[in-house]
C-alpha positions as CSV (number, residue, x, y, z in Angstrom):
1,M,73.1,77.3,108.2
2,S,74.7,80.5,109.3
3,D,72.4,83.3,110.5
4,R,75.1,85.8,109.3
5,P,75.8,86.6,105.6
6,V,78.7,84.5,104.3
7,A,81.5,85.6,101.9
8,V,83.9,83.4,100.0
9,V,87.3,84.8,99.1
10,T,89.6,82.7,97.0
11,G,93.4,83.2,97.1
12,A,93.2,84.8,100.6
13,S,96.5,83.9,102.1
14,R,98.1,87.2,101.2
15,G,97.7,90.5,99.3
16,I,94.3,91.6,98.1
17,G,92.6,88.4,99.1
18,R,93.8,88.6,102.7
19,S,92.8,92.3,103.1
20,T,89.4,91.6,101.5
21,A,88.6,88.6,103.7
22,I,89.5,90.6,106.9
23,A,87.5,93.6,105.7
24,L,84.4,91.5,105.0
25,A,84.7,89.9,108.5
26,R,84.9,93.4,110.0
27,A,81.7,94.3,108.0
28,G,79.8,91.4,109.6
29,Y,80.4,88.4,107.3
30,D,81.4,84.9,108.2
31,V,84.2,84.1,105.7
32,V,85.4,81.1,103.8
33,I,89.0,81.5,102.5
34,T,91.0,79.4,100.1
35,A,94.6,78.8,99.2
36,R,96.7,75.9,98.0
37,S,97.6,75.1,101.7
38,V,95.5,75.7,104.8
39,T,98.5,75.3,107.1
40,A,101.5,77.1,105.3
41,T,102.7,80.4,106.8
42,S,104.9,81.1,103.8
43,V,105.4,79.8,100.3
44,P,108.2,79.9,97.7
45,F,107.3,82.1,94.7
46,A,107.0,79.9,91.6
47,G,107.8,82.8,89.2
48,T,105.7,83.8,86.2
49,T,108.0,83.0,83.4
50,H,110.1,79.9,82.5
51,N,113.3,81.7,83.5
52,D,112.0,84.1,86.2
53,P,115.0,85.3,88.3
54,D,112.7,85.8,91.3
55,A,111.5,82.2,91.4
56,G,112.2,80.7,94.8
57,A,111.8,84.0,96.8
58,V,109.9,83.3,100.0
59,L,106.4,85.0,100.2
60,P,105.3,85.5,103.8
61,G,101.6,84.9,104.8
62,G,99.2,82.1,105.0
63,L,95.6,81.1,105.9
64,P,96.3,80.5,109.6
65,E,97.2,84.1,110.2
66,V,94.3,85.4,108.1
67,A,91.8,83.1,109.9
68,A,93.0,84.4,113.2
69,A,92.5,88.0,112.1
70,I,89.0,87.2,110.8
71,E,88.0,85.6,114.1
72,A,89.4,88.5,116.0
73,H,86.6,90.6,114.5
74,G,84.0,88.1,115.9
75,A,83.4,86.3,112.6
76,R,83.6,82.6,111.9
77,C,86.1,81.4,109.4
78,V,86.6,78.1,107.4
79,C,89.8,77.5,105.5
80,V,89.4,75.4,102.3
81,P,92.4,74.0,100.4
82,M,92.3,74.6,96.6
83,D,94.9,74.1,93.8
84,L,93.7,76.1,90.8
85,T,95.6,73.7,88.5
86,D,93.9,70.6,89.9
87,R,90.3,70.1,88.7
88,D,89.5,67.6,91.4
89,S,90.8,70.0,94.0
90,V,88.7,72.8,92.5
91,T,85.5,70.7,92.4
92,A,86.0,69.6,96.1
93,A,86.6,73.2,97.1
94,A,83.4,74.4,95.3
95,A,81.4,71.9,97.4
96,A,83.2,72.7,100.6
97,M,82.8,76.5,100.3
98,V,79.0,76.1,100.2
99,A,78.9,73.4,102.9
100,A,81.0,75.4,105.3
101,F,78.1,77.6,106.5
102,G,75.3,76.3,104.3
103,R,75.1,79.4,102.2
104,V,77.1,81.9,100.1
105,D,76.1,85.5,99.9
106,V,79.2,87.1,98.4
107,Y,81.7,85.3,96.1
108,V,85.0,87.1,95.5
109,N,87.0,85.5,92.7
110,N,90.5,86.7,93.5
111,A,92.9,83.7,93.2
112,I,95.0,83.5,90.1
113,Y,97.6,81.0,88.8
114,Q,101.2,82.0,89.6
115,G,103.8,79.9,87.7
116,P,105.9,79.6,84.5
117,G,104.1,80.4,81.3
118,L,101.9,83.1,82.8
119,N,104.0,86.1,81.6
120,D,106.3,84.7,79.0
121,S,106.8,86.4,75.7
122,V,104.7,85.3,72.7
123,M,107.4,83.2,71.2
124,A,108.3,81.6,74.5
125,T,104.6,80.8,75.4
126,L,103.8,77.1,74.8
127,A,100.4,75.8,74.0
128,E,100.4,73.8,77.2
129,D,101.2,77.0,79.1
130,V,98.0,78.6,77.8
131,D,96.0,75.4,78.6
132,R,97.2,75.5,82.2
133,V,96.7,79.2,82.7
134,V,93.2,79.3,81.1
135,A,92.2,76.2,83.1
136,A,93.3,77.9,86.3
137,D,92.1,81.4,85.7
138,T,89.1,81.1,83.4
139,I,87.6,77.6,83.9
140,T,88.1,77.4,87.6
141,P,86.1,80.6,88.3
142,L,83.2,79.1,86.3
143,I,83.2,76.0,88.5
144,L,83.2,78.1,91.6
145,V,80.7,80.6,90.4
146,H,78.3,77.8,89.5
147,A,78.5,76.5,93.1
148,A,78.1,80.0,94.6
149,L,75.2,80.9,92.3
150,A,73.3,77.7,93.2
151,S,73.3,78.8,96.8
152,M,72.5,82.5,96.0
153,L,69.6,81.6,93.8
154,E,68.0,79.6,96.6
155,R,67.6,82.9,98.5
156,S,67.0,85.1,95.5
157,G,70.1,87.2,96.0
158,G,73.9,87.4,96.1
159,V,77.0,89.2,94.8
160,V,79.8,88.0,92.5
161,I,82.9,90.1,92.4
162,H,85.6,89.1,89.9
163,L,89.1,90.7,90.2
164,T,89.9,91.9,86.7
165,S,92.9,93.9,85.3
166,G,93.9,96.0,82.4
167,A,95.2,92.9,80.8
168,A,91.7,91.7,80.2
169,T,90.7,94.6,77.9
170,L,93.9,96.6,76.9
171,A,97.0,96.1,74.9
172,P,100.1,96.4,77.1
173,R,102.3,99.5,76.8
174,A,105.4,97.4,77.0
175,P,106.5,93.8,77.4
176,F,106.4,92.0,80.7
177,G,109.1,93.3,83.0
178,Q,108.8,96.7,81.5
179,G,105.3,97.5,82.7
180,G,103.3,95.0,80.6
181,W,102.1,91.4,80.8
182,G,102.3,88.1,79.1
183,L,100.1,86.5,76.4
184,A,98.7,83.6,78.5
185,Y,97.8,86.0,81.3
186,A,96.0,88.3,78.9
187,I,94.1,85.5,77.3
188,A,92.9,84.0,80.6
189,K,92.0,87.4,82.2
190,G,90.2,88.4,79.1
191,G,88.1,85.3,79.1
192,A,87.1,85.5,82.7
193,H,86.4,89.2,82.4
194,R,83.5,88.4,80.0
195,M,81.7,86.3,82.6
196,V,80.3,89.3,84.6
197,G,78.4,90.9,81.7
198,V,76.7,87.6,80.9
199,L,75.8,86.9,84.6
200,H,74.3,90.4,84.8
201,V,72.1,89.9,81.7
202,E,70.9,86.5,82.7
203,L,70.6,86.7,86.5
204,A,70.1,90.4,87.6
205,A,66.3,89.8,87.6
206,S,66.9,86.9,90.1
207,G,68.7,89.2,92.5
208,I,72.3,88.5,91.5
209,R,74.7,91.5,91.3
210,A,77.9,90.9,89.4
211,Y,80.9,93.2,89.1
212,N,84.4,93.3,87.5
213,L,86.6,95.0,90.1
214,N,89.9,96.5,88.8
215,P,92.1,96.8,91.9
216,G,94.7,99.0,90.3
217,H,98.4,98.5,90.8
218,V,98.7,97.1,94.3
219,V,101.8,96.5,96.4
220,T,102.0,92.7,96.9
221,E,104.4,90.3,98.5
222,V,105.6,89.3,95.0
223,G,106.2,93.0,94.2
224,R,108.2,93.4,97.3
225,A,110.3,90.3,96.5
226,R,111.0,91.6,93.0
227,A,111.9,95.1,94.3
228,Q,114.2,93.6,97.0
229,R,116.2,91.6,94.4
230,A,116.5,94.8,92.3
231,G,117.5,96.9,95.3
232,S,114.6,99.2,95.0
233,E,111.3,100.0,96.8
234,A,108.0,98.3,95.8
235,T,105.5,100.8,94.4
236,G,101.7,100.7,94.3
237,Q,98.7,101.3,96.4
238,S,97.6,99.5,99.5
239,P,95.5,96.3,99.1
240,E,93.1,97.9,101.6
241,I,91.8,100.1,98.8
242,P,90.3,97.3,96.7
243,A,89.2,95.6,99.9
244,A,87.2,98.7,100.9
245,A,85.7,98.9,97.4
246,M,84.6,95.2,97.5
247,V,83.0,95.6,100.9
248,W,81.1,98.6,99.6
249,L,79.9,96.6,96.6
250,A,78.9,93.7,98.7
251,L,76.8,95.8,101.1
252,G,74.8,97.1,98.2
253,S,74.0,100.7,98.6
254,A,71.8,102.2,95.9
255,E,75.0,103.6,94.2
256,A,76.6,100.1,94.4
257,Q,73.5,98.5,93.0
258,A,73.5,100.9,90.0
259,L,77.0,99.7,89.1
260,A,76.0,96.0,88.8
261,G,77.2,94.4,85.5
262,T,79.9,97.0,85.0
263,D,83.7,97.3,85.4
264,V,84.5,99.1,88.7
265,V,87.9,100.8,89.4
266,A,88.6,100.5,93.1
267,R,90.4,103.8,93.7
268,D,87.6,105.6,91.8
269,V,84.7,104.4,94.0
270,V,86.9,104.9,97.1
271,K,87.4,108.5,96.2
272,Q,83.9,109.2,94.8
273,F,82.1,107.8,97.8
274,S,84.6,108.7,100.4
275,L,85.0,105.1,101.6
276,E,86.9,104.5,104.8
277,V,90.1,102.5,104.1
278,L,91.1,100.7,107.2
279,G,94.2,98.6,108.0
280,A,93.9,95.0,108.9
């Protein structure tokens, strides 16, 4: 068993997951990271609608580079393959993430399904699309949280951070592609969002702190690919901002503990508590 605290970050090959995994390593955690492939250094974008014009764009980044960056901070890293749409893969990953170092102290639920059906319009969303997205983005987190919590409860403490979004609680201001999101995405994010409040009520007395973390609008590889096709610049804040907020929540100052069970907006806590935002 590791003598250092252990963090698990799902969907860590790029974007927010990558920045968070490296930030946790910098803060003293050994880290388990997941993605569909543990060897790929780039992947083709699957699109998020059935006719997404950006499908096929190459998204740079992969677990090998992230693992190297983690280890450069003196932390140990284990890469675990996980396909959110494959229940057997998820079950195997749940066991592997605990077995990697013999414990889980922080679980960051960051990975989401990217594929057709996620952001299609209401009339273009098929029942099987919703089945797939909910299985990936709502049921999968439950399987992984069960495994993480079993480890945390053995030591009477741990932190669960779920990456949420406005889609979980708000109506979009416009359709997808004009600043909004699709039906399947909203259903799945809304379902997973409700997990944190229940965890807090049931398990806070056992030393478990759970948070919904809204990262805000972050510049991602997908956003850059879309902007490039449109001949424009990608907009949004750095993924290092939500990463800094998650490290702060994990470390558990009195102020962070007071927010357990709530929805936390990354940029707000970074500003309010003057958190240091570092590059990778």
